C-alpha positions in Angstrom: 3.0 35.9 48.9 3.4 32.3 49.8 0.3 30.1 50.0 -1.3 30.0 53.5 -0.4 26.3 53.9 3.3 27.3 53.5 3.1 30.3 55.7 1.6 28.2 58.5 3.8 25.2 58.1 5.2 24.2 61.6 8.9 24.7 62.2 9.0 22.6 65.3 7.0 19.8 67.1 5.3 22.2 69.4 3.6 23.9 66.5 2.7 20.6 64.9 -1.0 19.7 64.9 -2.3 16.0 65.0 -0.5 12.6 65.0 -0.1 12.7 68.8 0.5 8.9 68.7 3.7 9.7 66.8 4.9 13.2 67.9 3.1 13.8 71.2 5.0 13.9 74.5 6.9 10.6 74.9 5.8 9.3 71.4 8.4 7.4 69.2 9.0 10.0 66.6 9.3 12.9 69.0 11.9 10.9 71.0 13.9 10.2 67.8 13.8 13.8 66.7 14.7 15.2 70.1 17.5 12.8 70.6 18.8 13.3 67.0 19.1 9.6 66.6 17.0 9.1 63.5 16.7 5.7 61.9 15.3 5.1 58.4 11.6 5.1 58.3 8.6 5.5 56.0 5.6 7.7 56.8 2.3 6.3 55.4 -0.9 8.2 55.4 -3.4 10.2 53.3 -2.6 13.6 51.8 -2.4 16.7 54.0 -1.7 15.0 57.3 1.8 16.2 57.9 4.3 13.7 56.3 6.4 16.4 54.6 6.1 18.7 57.6 7.7 16.0 59.8 10.6 15.7 57.4 11.0 19.5 57.3 11.0 19.7 61.1 13.8 17.1 61.2 15.7 19.2 58.6 15.2 22.3 60.7 16.0 20.8 64.0 18.9 18.4 63.3 22.4 19.6 62.3 22.8 17.2 59.4 22.8 17.5 55.7 19.3 17.1 54.4 18.4 16.1 50.8 14.9 16.0 49.3 13.8 14.1 46.2 10.4 13.7 44.6 9.7 10.3 43.1 7.7 12.0 40.5 10.6 13.9 39.0 13.7 12.0 40.2 15.3 8.8 38.9 18.2 6.5 39.7 20.7 9.2 38.6 19.4 11.7 41.1 19.4 9.1 43.9 23.0 8.1 43.1 24.1 11.8 43.1 22.7 12.2 46.6 24.4 9.0 47.8 27.7 10.2 46.3 27.3 13.6 48.1 26.6 11.6 51.3 29.7 9.5 50.9 31.8 12.6 50.4 30.3 14.2 53.5 31.0 11.0 55.5 34.7 11.1 54.5 35.0 14.7 55.5 33.5 13.8 59.0 35.6 10.7 59.4 37.6 12.2 62.1 34.7 13.2 64.3 34.1 11.4 67.6 30.5 10.5 66.9 28.7 7.4 65.7 28.6 7.3 61.9 24.8 6.9 61.9 24.3 10.1 63.9 26.1 12.1 61.2 24.7 10.4 58.1 22.8 12.8 55.8 19.0 12.4 55.7 17.3 11.8 52.3 13.6 12.6 52.2 11.8 11.0 49.2 8.2 12.2 48.7 5.8 9.8 47.1 8.3 6.9 47.4 5.6 4.5 46.2 6.1 5.9 42.7 9.7 4.8 42.6 10.3 1.7 40.3 12.0 -1.4 41.6 15.3 -0.4 40.1 15.1 3.1 41.7 14.3 1.5 45.1 17.2 -1.0 44.6 19.6 1.9 44.2 18.9 3.0 47.8 19.5 -0.4 49.4 23.2 -0.3 49.9 23.4 3.2 51.2 20.5 2.6 53.7 22.0 -0.7 54.9 25.5 0.8 55.3 24.2 3.9 57.0 25.5 6.2 54.3 22.1 7.9 54.3 19.2 7.9 56.7 16.0 7.4 54.5 12.7 9.1 55.2 10.0 8.1 52.7 6.5 9.5 52.4 3.7 7.6 50.8 -0.1 7.6 50.4 -0.1 4.0 49.4 0.4 0.8 51.4 4.2 0.3 51.6 3.6 -3.5 51.8 2.6 -3.4 48.1 4.6 -0.4 46.8 8.0 -0.7 48.5 10.3 -3.6 47.8 10.7 -6.0 50.6 14.5 -5.6 51.1 14.0 -1.8 51.5 10.9 -2.2 53.7 12.8 -4.5 56.0 15.4 -1.8 56.6 12.8 0.9 57.5 10.2 1.2 60.2 6.8 2.2 58.9 4.8 4.8 60.8 1.1 5.3 60.0 -0.3 8.8 60.0 -4.1 9.4 60.4 -6.5 11.9 58.9 -6.8 15.0 61.1 -9.9 14.8 63.4 -12.4 17.6 64.1 -10.4 19.0 67.0 -7.2 19.1 65.0 -8.9 20.9 62.1 -10.6 23.4 64.4 -7.2 24.1 66.1 -5.7 24.7 62.7 -8.6 27.0 61.7 -8.1 29.0 64.8 -4.3 29.2 64.2 -4.9 30.5 60.6 -7.3 33.2 61.8 -5.1 34.4 64.7 -1.5 33.7 63.7 -1.3 34.5 60.1 -0.8 38.3 59.7 -2.7 38.6 56.4 -5.7 36.5 57.4 -5.9 38.2 60.7 -5.9 41.6 59.0 -9.1 40.7 57.1 -11.1 40.2 60.3 -12.7 36.9 59.1 -15.4 35.7 61.5 -16.4 32.0 61.8 -20.2 31.5 61.9 -20.3 27.7 61.5 -17.8 25.0 60.5 -19.8 22.0 59.2 -19.0 22.7 55.5 -15.3 23.6 55.9 -14.7 20.5 58.0 -16.6 18.2 55.7 -14.8 19.5 52.5 -11.5 19.3 54.2 -11.9 15.6 54.8 -9.2 15.4 57.5 -6.7 17.2 55.2 -4.9 20.2 56.7 -3.8 21.5 53.3 -7.4 21.5 52.0 -8.7 23.3 55.0 -6.1 26.1 54.7 -6.7 26.3 50.9 -10.4 26.8 51.6 -9.7 29.5 54.1 -7.5 31.2 51.5 -10.2 30.8 48.8 -12.8 32.4 51.0 -10.5 35.2 52.1 -9.6 36.0 48.5 -13.2 36.2 47.5 -13.7 39.2 49.8 -16.1 37.4 52.1 -15.9 38.4 55.8 -17.7 35.3 57.2 -16.8 31.7 57.1 -20.0 29.7 57.1 -21.6 26.8 55.3 -23.1 28.8 52.6 -20.0 30.8 51.8 -17.7 27.8 51.8 -20.0 25.8 49.5 -20.5 28.7 47.1 -16.8 29.4 46.8 -15.8 25.8 46.3 -18.5 25.3 43.6 -18.4 21.6 44.5 -18.9 19.2 41.6 -20.8 16.2 43.1 -19.5 13.8 40.4 -15.8 14.9 40.9 -13.3 12.3 41.9 -10.3 13.4 43.9 -8.0 10.4 43.9 -5.8 12.0 46.5 -8.6 13.1 48.8 -11.5 12.0 50.9 -13.7 10.9 47.9 -11.0 8.4 47.0 -11.7 6.6 50.3 -15.5 7.1 50.1 -15.8 5.6 46.6 -13.5 2.6 47.2 -15.6 2.0 50.3 -18.8 2.1 48.3 -17.2 -0.2 45.7 -16.2 -2.9 48.2 -19.5 -2.7 50.1 -21.5 -3.1 46.8 -19.5 -6.3 46.1 -20.0 -7.5 49.6 -23.7 -6.8 49.2 -23.9 -8.8 46.0 -25.0 -5.8 43.9 -23.1 -6.0 40.5 -24.9 -2.9 39.2 -23.7 -0.7 41.9 -20.2 -2.3 42.0 -19.7 -1.7 38.2 -20.9 1.9 38.6 -18.4 2.7 41.4 -15.7 1.0 39.3 -16.5 3.3 36.4 -16.3 6.3 38.8 -12.8 5.3 39.8 -11.6 4.6 36.2 -13.0 7.9 34.9 -11.3 9.7 37.8 -7.9 8.3 36.9 -7.5 5.9 39.9 -4.4 3.7 39.9 -5.6 0.3 38.4 -3.3 -1.6 40.8 -5.0 0.0 43.8 -8.4 -1.2 42.5 -7.1 -4.7 41.7 -5.5 -5.0 45.2 -8.9 -4.2 46.8 -10.5 -6.9 44.7 -8.0 -9.5 46.0 -8.8 -8.4 49.6 -12.5 -8.6 48.9 -12.2 -12.1 47.4 -10.5 -13.3 50.5 -12.5 -11.4 53.2 -16.0 -11.5 51.8 -16.2 -14.6 49.6 -13.6 -16.7 51.2 -14.5 -20.4 51.6 -17.8 -20.0 49.7 -15.7 -19.9 46.5 -11.9 -20.2 46.8 -11.7 -19.7 43.0 -12.6 -16.1 43.6 -9.2 -15.3 45.1 -7.5 -17.1 42.1 -9.4 -14.9 39.7 -8.8 -11.7 41.7 -5.1 -12.5 41.9 -4.9 -13.2 38.2 -6.7 -9.9 37.6 -4.1 -8.0 39.6 -1.3 -9.6 37.5 -3.0 -8.9 34.2 -3.8 -5.3 35.1 -0.3 -4.8 36.3 0.9 -5.9 32.9 -1.5 -4.1 30.6 -2.5 -0.9 32.5 -5.1 1.5 31.0 -7.3 1.5 29.1 -7.5 -2.3 28.5 -7.2 -3.0 32.2 -10.8 -1.8 32.7 -12.0 -5.1 31.1 -10.4 -7.6 33.6 -11.4 -5.3 36.4 -15.0 -5.2 35.2 -15.0 -9.0 34.8 -13.6 -9.7 38.2 -15.9 -7.1 39.9 -19.0 -8.7 38.4 -17.8 -12.2 39.3 -17.1 -11.3 42.9 -20.4 -9.4 43.3 -22.3 -12.4 42.1 -20.4 -15.0 44.2 -21.8 -16.5 47.3 -20.4 -14.9 50.4 -18.6 -16.3 53.4 -16.4 -14.4 55.9 -15.9 -17.2 58.3 -12.1 -17.4 57.6 -11.8 -13.6 58.2 -13.7 -13.9 61.5 -11.7 -17.0 62.5 -8.3 -15.5 62.1 -9.3 -12.3 64.0 -10.8 -14.4 66.8 -7.6 -16.4 67.0 -5.4 -13.3 67.0 -7.4 -11.8 69.8 -7.0 -15.0 71.8 -3.2 -15.1 71.1 -3.0 -11.5 72.4 -5.0 -12.4 75.4 -3.2 -15.6 76.4 0.3 -15.0 75.2 2.8 -17.8 74.2 1.0 -20.9 75.4 3.2 -24.0 75.3 2.9 -26.4 72.4 1.6 -29.8 73.7 4.5 -32.3 74.0 3.1 -34.8 71.5 2.9 -32.1 68.8 6.5 -31.0 69.2 9.3 -32.0 66.8 12.0 -34.3 68.2 15.1 -34.2 66.0 17.5 -35.1 68.8 17.7 -37.9 71.4 17.5 -35.3 74.2 14.2 -34.0 72.9 12.9 -37.6 72.7 14.0 -38.2 76.3 12.1 -35.1 77.3 8.9 -36.5 75.7 8.8 -34.5 72.6 6.6 -36.1 70.0 5.7 -38.9 72.4 2.2 -40.1 71.9 1.6 -38.4 68.6 -0.9 -40.3 66.4 -0.2 -40.2 62.7 -3.7 -39.6 61.1 -2.8 -41.5 57.9 -2.4 -44.7 59.9 -6.1 -44.7 60.8 -9.3 -45.4 58.9 -10.4 -42.3 57.0 -7.0 -40.7 57.7 -8.3 -39.3 60.9 -7.9 -40.0 64.6 -9.1 -37.8 67.5 -6.3 -36.2 69.5 -5.5 -32.8 71.1 -4.0 -30.1 68.8 -4.7 -26.9 70.8 -2.7 -25.9 73.9 -4.1 -27.3 77.2 -5.6 -24.0 78.2 -7.6 -23.6 74.9 -9.0 -27.2 74.6 -12.6 -26.8 73.3 -12.2 -23.3 72.0 -13.8 -22.7 68.6 -12.4 -20.0 66.2 -13.9 -21.1 62.9 -17.7 -21.5 62.7 -18.9 -23.4 59.6 -22.1 -21.9 58.1 
């Protein structure tokens, strides 16, 4: 018998649970799927939130060749084989009266962040020419793991962990729609444990239901779920909820200037097999967000740490990670730059594209000079102390303060 997660996998959007911002009525992905006009895109989100399911729904619904590769087991050869098949398919359809992009085969690559640069490079030409339509799935930030030329050719859609209502709907569907589970007559007494251990992951919730049902239990309650899972409190699931909890504790310990706690959470991640580049990236973010102008050297050290860890990997990578962690935790803290840019972004969204004052505009042509561009600009280096008071903000924002010095 297939696992419960496979038996209940949605075959269309009406059966799909969660991600209403993407597949709800009128949402962007639903419109694309229903129209059949699929552009290349990447789905980014935690495990068990429906990335692969969306790809399979597209495969089920659209009358186009559909290829699937896993970045864990596939290389450049497999990618080129698919592209060659797509080109042969395109030549066979060359006489059809339809846009080429509407007939291009779809290539779904799971865990695309695991592809090397050369593997991703092998996709570029086919994606740009429309030979294939790429759908990638990743649990890691595409900005760091997908090469820029490929990223620029794909829209990125962010999937969220399933909320309580989504998980309860999925639980009810398992109990009422699956023939085997329904035949067992399972009763739900309480749901706190099963929701907590699921951590927003649909696959985990269904696996827990299956585990409880296979144990012979007739009731789903907190005690039964906890007993069956035999939860290990020091376990580290680098693909699950604890991954996010521990990195959160790690960053908050650095922010709180506690090197003892920070090094402990670092050890938890290392022992659990976390990706060293993921840890190093978070250190770069922490150096910028939490230390900032109090010690600009912190970002230099964190960036160097990222480069070193990227070169040497495990186990030696633990040493620069530990050094940087302790350094950041013991630095003075200043988040004024972080607050300043967020305040400025909020103001930009509120006020729109305010005009640049004329005296600050560039005047490379005589027409621009005649229109007053650059007229009245005071060159600071011509004045004592290399400073002269003049207006730099748009007229509507004169006097506005974004950055507050401690």
